[in-house]
Each structure stands twice: as C-alpha cells, then as structure tokens.
C-alpha positions in Angstrom: -31.3 -60.4 1.1 -31.2 -64.3 1.1 -31.5 -64.4 4.8 -34.6 -62.1 4.7 -36.1 -64.3 1.9 -35.5 -67.4 4.0 -37.0 -65.9 7.1 -40.0 -64.8 5.1 -40.5 -68.3 3.6 -40.2 -70.0 7.1 -42.7 -67.6 8.6 -45.0 -68.2 5.6 -44.7 -72.0 6.0 -45.4 -71.9 9.8 -48.3 -69.4 9.3 -50.0 -71.7 6.8 -49.4 -74.7 9.0 -51.0 -73.0 12.1 -53.9 -71.6 10.1 -54.4 -74.9 8.3 -57.8 -76.5 8.8 -57.9 -80.2 8.4 -60.8 -81.8 6.6 -63.0 -84.4 8.3 -61.3 -87.1 6.3 -57.8 -86.0 7.3 -58.7 -85.8 11.0 -60.4 -89.2 10.9 -57.3 -90.6 9.2 -55.1 -89.5 12.1 -57.5 -90.7 14.7 -57.7 -94.1 13.0 -53.9 -94.2 12.9 -53.7 -93.2 16.6 -56.1 -95.9 17.6 -54.2 -98.4 15.5 -50.8 -97.8 17.0 -52.2 -97.9 20.6 -54.1 -101.1 20.1 -51.2 -102.7 18.3 -48.3 -101.9 20.6 -49.1 -100.0 23.7 -48.1 -102.2 26.7 -50.6 -100.8 29.2 -53.6 -99.6 27.1 -56.1 -101.5 29.3 -54.0 -101.5 32.6 -56.3 -99.0 34.3 -59.1 -98.5 31.7 -61.1 -101.5 30.5 -61.2 -102.2 26.8 -64.9 -101.4 26.4 -64.3 -98.0 28.1 -61.4 -97.2 25.8 -63.6 -98.3 22.8 -66.3 -95.9 23.8 -63.8 -93.1 24.2 -62.4 -93.7 20.7 -66.0 -93.7 19.3 -66.8 -90.5 21.1 -63.7 -88.8 19.7 -64.6 -90.0 16.2 -68.2 -88.6 16.5 -66.7 -85.2 17.4 -65.0 -85.0 14.0 -68.1 -83.6 12.4 -66.5 -80.6 10.7 -63.1 -79.4 9.6 -60.9 -78.4 12.5 -57.5 -76.8 13.2 -54.7 -78.2 15.3 -55.8 -76.5 18.5 -59.2 -78.1 18.4 -57.9 -81.5 17.6 -55.2 -81.3 20.1 -57.4 -80.9 23.1 -59.9 -83.5 22.0 -57.2 -86.1 21.5 -55.1 -85.1 24.6 -58.2 -85.8 26.7 -58.7 -89.1 24.9 -55.1 -90.2 25.6 -55.4 -89.2 29.2 -58.0 -92.0 29.6 -55.1 -94.5 29.3 -53.7 -93.3 32.7 -50.1 -93.6 31.6 -47.6 -90.9 32.5 -45.4 -91.7 29.5 -48.2 -91.5 26.9 -49.1 -88.0 25.9 -49.8 -85.8 22.9 -47.6 -82.8 21.8 -48.3 -80.1 19.2 -46.6 -80.3 15.9 -43.2 -78.6 15.5 -44.7 -76.1 13.2 -47.4 -75.1 15.8 -44.8 -74.7 18.6 -42.5 -72.7 16.4 -45.0 -69.8 16.1 -45.3 -69.3 19.8 -43.7 -66.2 21.3 -43.4 -64.6 24.7 -47.1 -63.8 24.8 -47.9 -67.5 24.8 -46.4 -68.1 28.2 -46.7 -66.6 31.7 -43.7 -64.3 32.5 -43.0 -66.4 35.6 -42.5 -70.0 36.6 -45.6 -71.2 38.3 -46.4 -73.9 40.8 -49.8 -75.7 41.1 -50.8 -77.0 44.5 -54.2 -78.7 44.2 -56.5 -76.0 42.9 -54.2 -73.1 43.6 -51.6 -71.4 41.4 -48.5 -69.7 42.8 -45.6 -67.7 41.5 -42.4 -69.8 42.0 -39.8 -67.8 40.1 -40.3 -64.4 38.5 -39.1 -64.0 34.9 -36.5 -61.4 34.2 -38.8 -59.4 32.0 -42.1 -59.6 33.9 -44.0 -56.3 33.8 -44.9 -56.6 37.5 -41.8 -57.1 39.5 -43.7 -57.2 42.8 -45.0 -60.7 42.0 -42.8 -62.3 44.6 -42.3 -66.0 45.1 -45.5 -67.3 46.9 -47.9 -64.8 45.3 -51.1 -66.6 44.5 -52.9 -66.0 41.2 -56.6 -66.0 41.9 -58.2 -65.0 38.6 -57.0 -64.5 35.0 -59.1 -62.2 32.8 -62.1 -62.5 35.2 -62.0 -66.3 35.3 -61.1 -68.2 38.5 -57.8 -70.0 38.2 -59.4 -73.1 39.7 -61.4 -73.3 36.5 -58.3 -73.3 34.3 -56.6 -75.9 36.6 -59.7 -78.2 36.6 -60.0 -78.0 32.9 -56.3 -78.6 32.2 -56.2 -81.7 34.4 -58.5 -83.4 31.8 -55.7 -83.0 29.3 -52.9 -84.3 31.6 -51.5 -87.8 31.7 -50.5 -89.6 34.9 -49.7 -93.1 36.0 -52.9 -94.5 37.3 -54.9 -92.1 39.3 -52.0 -90.0 40.6 -52.5 -86.2 40.9 -49.2 -85.0 42.1 -47.6 -85.6 38.7 -50.4 -83.7 37.1 -49.7 -80.7 39.3 -46.1 -80.7 38.1 -47.1 -81.2 34.4 -49.5 -78.4 34.7 -46.8 -76.2 36.3 -44.4 -76.9 33.5 -46.6 -75.9 30.5 -50.0 -77.7 30.2 -51.8 -75.0 32.3 -50.4 -72.2 30.1 -51.3 -74.2 27.0 -54.8 -74.5 28.3 -55.1 -70.7 29.0 -53.6 -69.6 25.7 -54.7 -72.3 23.3 -58.0 -73.5 24.6 -59.3 -70.3 26.2 -57.5 -68.1 23.7 -56.2 -65.8 26.4 -52.8 -64.3 25.8 -50.7 -61.6 27.4 -51.2 -59.0 28.6 -53.0 -60.9 31.4 -55.3 -59.2 33.8 -54.7 -61.0 37.0 -56.2 -60.8 40.5 -53.3 -61.7 42.8 -52.8 -62.3 46.5 -49.5 -61.6 48.2 -48.1 -64.1 50.8 -49.3 -61.7 53.5 -52.8 -61.8 52.2 -53.2 -58.5 50.3 -55.3 -58.8 47.2 -55.0 -56.5 44.1 -55.2 -56.5 40.3 -52.1 -56.7 38.1 -51.5 -56.4 34.4 -48.9 -59.0 33.6 -46.9 -59.5 30.4 -43.3 -60.0 29.2 -41.7 -56.7 28.5 -39.6 -56.5 25.4 -36.0 -55.4 25.8 -33.3 -54.2 23.5 -31.1 -57.1 22.5 -27.4 -56.3 22.9 -25.4 -57.7 20.0 -23.0 -60.4 21.1 -19.6 -59.6 19.7 -17.7 -62.0 22.0 -16.0 -65.0 20.5 -17.2 -68.6 20.9 -16.5 -70.3 24.2 -13.0 -71.8 24.4 -12.5 -75.5 25.0 -11.7 -74.8 28.6 -14.9 -72.8 29.0 -17.0 -75.5 27.3 -15.4 -78.1 29.7 -16.3 -75.9 32.7 -19.8 -75.5 31.5 -20.2 -79.2 31.0 -18.8 -79.8 34.5 -21.3 -77.3 36.0 -24.2 -79.0 34.2 -23.1 -82.4 35.5 -22.7 -81.1 39.0 -26.2 -79.7 38.8 -27.5 -83.1 37.7 -25.9 -85.0 40.6 -23.9 -83.8 43.6 -23.3 -84.6 47.3 -22.2 -82.8 50.4 -21.7 -83.6 54.1 -24.2 -81.5 56.1 -23.3 -79.3 59.0 -26.9 -79.0 60.2 -27.1 -82.7 61.3 -24.5 -85.0 62.7 -22.9 -87.7 60.6 -25.2 -86.9 57.6 -24.6 -86.8 53.9 -27.0 -85.4 51.2 -26.8 -87.0 47.7 -28.9 -85.2 45.1 -29.9 -86.9 41.9 -31.9 -84.6 39.6 -32.4 -87.2 36.9 -30.6 -90.4 36.0 -28.8 -89.2 32.9 -25.2 -89.0 34.1 -23.0 -91.4 32.4 -20.3 -91.4 35.1 -22.8 -92.9 37.6 -20.5 -95.7 38.8 -17.6 -93.3 39.5 -19.9 -90.8 41.2 -21.7 -93.4 43.4 -18.4 -95.0 44.3 -17.0 -91.7 45.5 -20.2 -91.0 47.5 -20.3 -94.3 49.3 -16.5 -94.3 49.9 -16.9 -91.0 51.8 -19.9 -92.5 53.7 -17.6 -95.3 54.8 -14.4 -93.3 55.5 -16.2 -90.6 57.5 -18.5 -93.2 59.3 -21.6 -91.4 58.1 -24.7 -92.7 59.9 -27.4 -90.9 57.8 -27.8 -90.8 54.0 -30.4 -88.4 52.5 -31.2 -89.1 48.9 -33.0 -86.2 47.2 -35.2 -87.4 44.3 -37.6 -84.5 44.2 -36.4 -83.2 40.8 -35.8 -86.6 39.3 -38.0 -87.3 36.3 -36.2 -90.6 35.6 -33.7 -91.7 33.0 -31.4 -94.8 32.9 -32.4 -97.4 35.4 -28.7 -98.6 35.3 -28.0 -95.5 37.5 -30.7 -96.2 40.0 -29.9 -99.9 40.1 -26.3 -99.0 41.0 -27.4 -97.0 44.0 -29.4 -100.0 45.2 -26.3 -102.2 45.1 -24.8 -100.1 47.9 -27.8 -100.3 50.2 -29.5 -103.7 49.7 -28.9 -106.5 52.1 -29.7 -109.3 49.6 -30.0 -109.7 45.9 -33.4 -108.8 44.3 -34.7 -108.4 40.8 -35.6 -104.8 40.0 -38.7 -105.6 38.0 -41.2 -108.5 37.7 -41.9 -107.7 34.0 -40.4 -105.6 31.3 -42.6 -106.8 28.4 -43.9 -105.6 25.1 -47.1 -107.0 23.4 -45.3 -107.1 20.0 -41.8 -107.6 18.6 -42.5 -105.7 15.3 -44.0 -102.2 14.8 -46.1 -101.5 11.7 -45.6 -97.7 12.2 -41.8 -97.5 12.3 -41.8 -95.2 9.3 -43.7 -92.6 11.4 -41.3 -92.7 14.4 -39.1 -89.6 14.7 -35.3 -90.1 14.4 -33.5 -91.0 17.6 -30.1 -92.5 18.7 -29.8 -96.1 17.9 -29.9 -97.2 21.6 -33.2 -95.3 21.9 -35.0 -97.2 19.2 -37.3 -100.2 19.6 -35.1 -103.1 18.7 -36.7 -106.6 18.0 -33.2 -108.2 18.5 -33.4 -107.3 22.2 -36.6 -109.2 22.7 -37.4 -112.8 23.7 -40.9 -114.3 23.3 -42.5 -115.6 26.5 -45.0 -118.5 26.8 -47.8 -115.9 27.3 -47.1 -114.3 23.9 -45.5 -111.2 25.3 -41.9 -110.2 24.4 -39.4 -109.5 27.2 -36.7 -107.0 26.9 -33.4 -108.7 27.5 -31.2 -105.6 27.3 -31.7 -102.9 30.0 -34.7 -104.8 31.3 -35.0 -107.1 34.3 -31.8 -107.1 36.3 -30.8 -109.1 39.4 -29.3 -106.4 41.7 -26.5 -107.9 43.7 -25.2 -105.9 46.7 -21.7 -104.6 46.6 -19.4 -105.9 49.2 -17.1 -102.8 49.3 -18.4 -99.5 50.7 -21.7 -101.0 51.5 -24.0 -98.7 53.5 -26.0 -100.3 56.4 -27.2 -97.2 58.2 -30.3 -95.1 58.0 -31.6 -93.8 54.6 -34.0 -90.9 54.1 -35.5 -90.2 50.7 -37.0 -86.9 49.6 -39.8 -87.2 47.0 -42.2 -85.0 45.0 -44.8 -85.3 42.2 -41.8 -84.8 39.8 -40.2 -88.0 41.1 -41.2 -90.0 38.0 -40.2 -93.1 36.0 -36.8 -94.4 37.1 -36.8 -91.9 40.0 -40.1 -93.3 41.3 -38.9 -96.9 40.6 -35.9 -96.3 42.9 -38.1 -94.7 45.6 -40.5 -97.8 45.4 -37.6 -100.3 45.7 -35.9 -98.3 48.5 -39.2 -98.3 50.4 -39.8 -102.0 49.8 -36.3 -103.4 50.4 -34.4 -101.1 52.7 -35.0 -99.1 55.9 -35.6 -95.9 53.9 -37.9 -93.2 55.4 -39.7 -91.2 52.7 -40.5 -87.6 53.2 -42.3 -85.3 50.8 -45.1 -85.8 48.3 -46.5 -89.0 46.7 -44.2 -89.7 43.7 -45.5 -88.8 40.2 -44.5 -92.3 39.0 -46.5 -95.3 39.9 -45.3 -97.4 42.9 -46.2 -100.7 41.3 -44.7 -99.8 37.9 -45.4 -98.0 34.7 -45.5 -98.3 30.9 -42.0 -97.0 29.8 -38.5 -98.5 29.7 -38.2 -97.0 26.2 -40.3 -94.4 24.4 -40.6 -93.2 20.9 -42.0 -90.0 19.3 -44.6 -91.1 16.8 -45.7 -88.4 14.3 -49.3 -88.4 13.1 -49.3 -88.5 9.3 -51.8 -85.7 8.6 -51.5 -83.1 11.4 -47.9 -83.9 12.4 -48.8 -83.8 16.1 -46.6 -86.1 18.1 -47.4 -88.9 20.4 -44.9 -89.9 23.2 -45.2 -93.7 23.0 -43.9 -96.2 25.6 -43.0 -99.7 24.6 -42.7 -101.8 27.7 -44.9 -102.7 30.7 -42.7 -102.5 33.8 -43.9 -104.0 37.0 -41.7 -103.0 39.9 -40.5 -105.6 42.4 -42.6 -104.4 45.4 -45.1 -106.1 47.6 -47.3 -103.0 47.4 -50.6 -103.7 45.6 -51.2 -101.8 42.4 -53.9 -99.2 43.3 -52.9 -96.7 40.6 -50.9 -94.5 42.9 -47.4 -93.3 43.5 -45.1 -94.2 46.3 -46.6 -92.8 49.5 -44.2 -91.0 51.9 -44.0 -91.8 55.5 -44.1 -88.1 56.3 -46.2 -86.2 53.8 -45.4 -82.5 53.1 -47.7 -79.7 52.0 -46.5 -76.2 51.2 -48.3 -72.9 51.9 -47.9 -69.5 50.2 -45.8 -68.3 53.1 -43.6 -71.4 52.9 -43.0 -70.8 49.2 -42.3 -67.1 49.8 -39.8 -67.7 52.5 -38.0 -70.4 50.5 -38.5 -73.1 53.1 -37.3 -76.6 52.4 -39.8 -78.5 54.5 -38.7 -82.0 53.4 -35.1 -81.3 54.3 -36.2 -79.7 57.6 -38.2 -82.9 58.5 -35.2 -85.1 57.6 -32.9 -83.1 59.8 -35.5 -83.1 62.6 -35.8 -86.9 62.5 -32.0 -87.2 62.5 -31.5 -84.9 65.4 -34.3 -86.6 67.4 -32.6 -90.0 66.7 -29.2 -88.7 67.8 -30.5 -87.5 71.2 -31.9 -90.9 72.1 
C-alpha cells in the first residue's frame, strides 16, 4: 500500500510539473538568469557571434515571453537562443521532471542516423512493430510531413562548435530530432511513416514500440566475479586493440572515449606490441570518441610525437569566482570549478593550472615512428577532436572519415557544469574554459578535415560496410606493394 501511495505521489508531482504553466514573470526571471551566467562566465560567448548579435538574440527571446508558457514552449525558444553561441559544450536540457514522464511513445523504436537531410534506420529496436525496417531503410515522411522539414527545424535547436554540421547530425541522431518530432510538433507513436528500402521500394508503415509482458526476475544479484567480468567487458568496449589480418604489419587501436583510468597501462601494452612485432601501420579509431580526459589523449601523443609541444595555447576562464554556484548540480569534487586551480594572467583571464596546458614530451621507450591513420566522424568531439587536430598538425597521420564534430582550433570546454534554472529547473550544460588547440590551422569554425572524406549511402548502411576501415586498408596495401 505504501509503495502504491508513493508511486501515486510521484506521478502526481511529475504530472503537475509537466502541466505547469510558467507566468511571464517566472519565464523572464529564468531568461535574465540565463543571460547573466553566460555574460558573467562563459569563456566563448562572443567567439563566433559578436556581442551586438547576441544582445539582439536575448532581446528577441525576451519579447517572445508575452504570455504564460509551459516548459515545451520555453525549451525550444531558449535552445535556439543558446545555439547562437556556436559552442558544442553549451546546450539546454529539459528538467528532470519533464524527462521522467517520457515513455516508449516519446521515442522512435529504432536507432536512427541523420545524413545531411536524410534519415535512416541504423539499428532496429527489439520491440519495433515493423520488423522489416532493416538497417539502411530511409524514412521519407512522418505523419505526412517530409523528414527533411523535421531535420531542418531540429538543426536550429542543436549546438555545435563554430559552423560545424557533422556534430549536429550526430546530436540529431541521438535524440534532438525525436524531441523535435514529439515535443515541438506533438507527434507521438504510432507514427505513420513513408519508408524506402535500401533497394528503392517505397511503402507506408505504422511504427510504434510494442508492449511486451515483463518476466519477473527471480535470479539473485550478480556475484563479485560476474560484476568484475561485466566491468572488464565495459572497459574492453571503451578501449581495445588488435593486430589486423587484412593488412600487413597493421594494428588497430580503438578509443571510444577517453574515460578509461588505466590509460597509461593500456597505451604501454599497445605500443610495446607495436615495437615487439615491428608493426608499420597504426590505425587509431576515434569515430565514437566524444571526448573525456585529455590526460589520456596526451599520453597517446607521447608515443608518436618527434618533439615536445604544448597541447593548448590557452585554457582560460574569464572569471575566478562564480556568482551562481548555488545553482550548479552536485558533481564529484574534481568535476567542480575550483578557483584554487586558477592563476590570473596579465590580460585579466584566469588560466587553469591543473589539467590545463601541458608540455607533451615524447617517450623514449616504445616510441612509434611509422605511419599513423586516424578514423574520424562527426561524433569525434572535445578531447577526441583535440587529439585528431594535434595528430594532423604534428605527426604524419592520415585522416579518413568525416569532419570531426569538435573544432580543429579549439573549443569552450575543459570542465563543464550542469546549471539549473531557478524557476523551470531546466538545465544548462555550461563550459568554463576557452581551449585553443596548438595547431597552425586558422580558426574558421570547422572541425578537423579528413584527407580522405567518407560519405555513406543507404546501401552502405544496409550492408554494414566500414568504408573508413576499407580506405585505410586500401592505402596500406597500396603502400606495401610499392
């Protein structure tokens, strides 16, 4: 009875929160707060957008608050406002109460992939009503509206470093496109979709997530050994390596994020094998690397650089104290903005002295002097893009894939906080440092450009081709025959 009462109370709280309409005064209060924190402490507020343009954007957003609004309405207005900053680390999220009320009908029953103005099925969900939606199926229309309309609209609410579009494609694919369809257009499952198979056949499909009977889990909790095995599998998925049979003297190292704490041990084992087996070709796969600890990426560079270099030119914040600390969500101590780690510069900025600018000195042991290939995508972001940028600038690396989602010349990041707006409780992801990467490439607001660009078609997706890897192997085989 107590559990039922608790469930009822939670549902009631969330329902009231979602149905809540905020007065003009409440909405303006949050917008003033948002503008205040950005103008006070954002390290790259005017990096790509001049101050007068941002001022006009704020004033336009303020004039739109001419009546009471709910969270949905405010979210899309302010997400568009924040997108004007052109910072991939700065974005708006719904309140926890809003997200808690979402169910299976709020999401597509498949993982999707956006390529320019097209939408494809990437992985079909286990409970999708139409099991014939194979990988590579293109979604042409949803409830009589062209998908290109949804994509173009959703782009306006997506953040990116500078003028990059590949990161927007990935962010749309993750959830922003579905948020736009469901929350802005108020279209929920079942979806009436016009779809095209990889072979070109066009038909209509009714798509939704089928409910299924849950089987009660009577098994005991995982043992210590099972937990250890699960942790090992998760770590292996995050970073792994193998010597390839498809190309001579070639090793593939995959880094799906720089969040592995054993990076020194892992990298040491990789580069020892490169040395022991006299490997001539190293492929570094960063396609699913959204970033993380630059200590990990710096450590890779120590094995391949020919001379010492700084990783960044700047890692600076405009302030050393935050007036909105009380509104920052709890986080581990080493993930909090810490004034004790900062040193004031003559220009008035504050440089981060911990986990900031590092002089990367090459290792003498197990140093790799042969050919490097780097696989990139729009999801290569933050520390992943920084590594791609430094490898391109300071080694013989050949890049294959898409333009990286993270900026080649740098980004606002280094450390981010979740700032909760006082009235609506929506959340702003807020970066604290302006990082300028040590690259001679001019800052044109783009990601790292590959030497060999890759574009996928519906048939490529359907067949599961790995075009980037195919190209790397082709280049290695061509080189080995010369």
